[in-house]
C-alpha positions in Angstrom: -7.9 10.7 -36.3 -6.1 14.0 -37.6 -3.8 15.5 -36.7 -3.1 19.5 -35.9 -0.1 20.3 -38.2 0.8 23.7 -39.2 -0.1 25.2 -42.3 2.3 26.4 -44.9 1.8 28.0 -48.0 3.5 27.4 -51.2 3.6 29.3 -54.2 4.6 27.4 -57.5 3.9 28.3 -61.1 0.6 26.6 -62.9 2.8 24.7 -64.8 4.2 22.6 -61.8 0.7 22.6 -59.8 -0.9 21.0 -63.5 2.1 18.3 -62.9 1.8 17.4 -59.8 -1.6 16.9 -59.5 -1.0 14.6 -62.4 1.6 12.7 -60.6 -0.5 12.6 -57.8 -3.0 10.9 -59.6 -1.0 8.8 -61.1 0.2 7.4 -57.5 -3.5 7.8 -56.2 -2.4 10.5 -53.7 -3.7 14.3 -53.1 -1.4 17.1 -54.0 -0.5 17.6 -50.4 0.5 14.0 -49.7 2.4 13.8 -52.8 4.3 16.8 -51.7 4.6 15.4 -47.9 6.0 12.3 -50.0 8.5 14.0 -52.1 9.6 16.1 -49.0 10.1 12.5 -46.9 11.6 11.0 -49.2 14.3 14.2 -49.6 14.8 14.6 -46.3 15.4 10.9 -46.1 18.5 10.8 -48.4 19.6 14.4 -47.1 20.1 12.6 -43.3 21.4 9.6 -45.1 24.0 11.2 -46.8 25.2 14.0 -44.0 23.7 12.9 -40.1 20.1 13.0 -38.6 18.6 16.3 -38.3 17.4 16.5 -34.4 14.3 18.5 -33.9 12.2 18.9 -31.1 9.5 17.0 -33.0 11.1 14.0 -34.5 8.0 12.5 -36.0 8.1 11.6 -40.0 4.4 10.4 -40.0 
């Protein structure tokens, strides 16, 4: 089932987008899923170092 996530516009250089597409394809993901993966990994690392960030919506699904 599809979740109703908010949309977020991201501006990046064409080179960055092309490299992201390459990495995403290598991992068998869409560019969107690759960005989600990278963000979740960074959040987990930040929280490991500095503690859990409390939010109203605590799901990293």
